[in-house]
N, C-alpha and C positions, 0 to 999 in steps of 0.2 A: 429089640435091636441091640446089637453090641455097640461098643464105644466107637468103633471106626465107621459103622453104618450111620450112627447118630451124627458124628462129625460130618460125614459127607452130606447127609440130609440137610443139616443146618446150613452148610455151604451153598445149597441150592435154593434155600428159602430167602425171601426178601426182608432183611431187617430182623430176623428172628435170632435169639441168643438163648444160650443155657443159663438160667439163673436158678439157683437152688434146686438143681436137678430137674428143672421144668423148662419147657420151650416157653419163652416170654417174648412179648412184643407190645409196644405202645402204638396205637393207632390214633391219629389226629384228624379231625374233620372241621368243616367250616362252621358247623352249628350242631346244637344238641339233636335237632331232627335228623340231620344226616347221620350222626353217631348212632342214634336209636334205630334208624332204618338199617344200618349195617348189622347192628345186633339182632334185629328181627330176621334178616335174611339168613345170617349164620345160624340163628336158632332153628329155623326150619330144616336146614341141612344137618345140624348136629342131631336133631330128633330123628331124622331118617337113619343116621349112623348109629343111633343109640350111644353117642359118645359126646359128652358135654363139657364145654370149657369152664374153667374157673375165671371169672372176669369181673371188672368193675367198670362203671361209667361215671365220669365227672364232667358235666357239661358237654363239651365236644371231644373228650378223649375216652378211649376204651383200652384198658390195660387187660391183657390176656396172658394166662398161664395154662399150658396144656400139659397133662400128666395123666397117665392111666393108673388110677388108684388101685384097681384089682391086681394089676401086674406090679405095682410099686415102682414104676419107671416109665419113661417115655417110650411109646410104641409106634408102630407104623400108623395106627389110627390118629395119633396125635399129629403126626407129619401130614397125613391126608387132610385133616381139618385145618391145619395151618396153611396148606396150599389153597384150600378152598377159601379161606379168609382173605388171602392174598388176590385171588381172582375176583372176588367180590369188590375189593378195594381198589382195583386197578382201573 
C-alpha cells in the first residue's frame, strides 16, 4: 500500500492508528475470558490467512500491532485482519 492508500484505509477502520509504522489498536473487554475469547477467534482467522498479529493481553485488554514483516510495511493483509478484528468485536 502506498501512503495515500494506507491513510484512506485507516480512515475506514474503527479506532486504528498508525504507531511506529504499524497499525495499532487497543481493545478493551469486560473480563479476561472475553478478551481471551476475542484472541481465540482472531487467531483462527489469522491462521487461515497465514498472517499473524503482534499482540499482548493484560487481563481485559488486548493491544494489537499489525505489520507485514516480510514486506517491511503495512499491507492489505494487515488492513483485512484489522477489519476482521473489528467485526469480531462489534
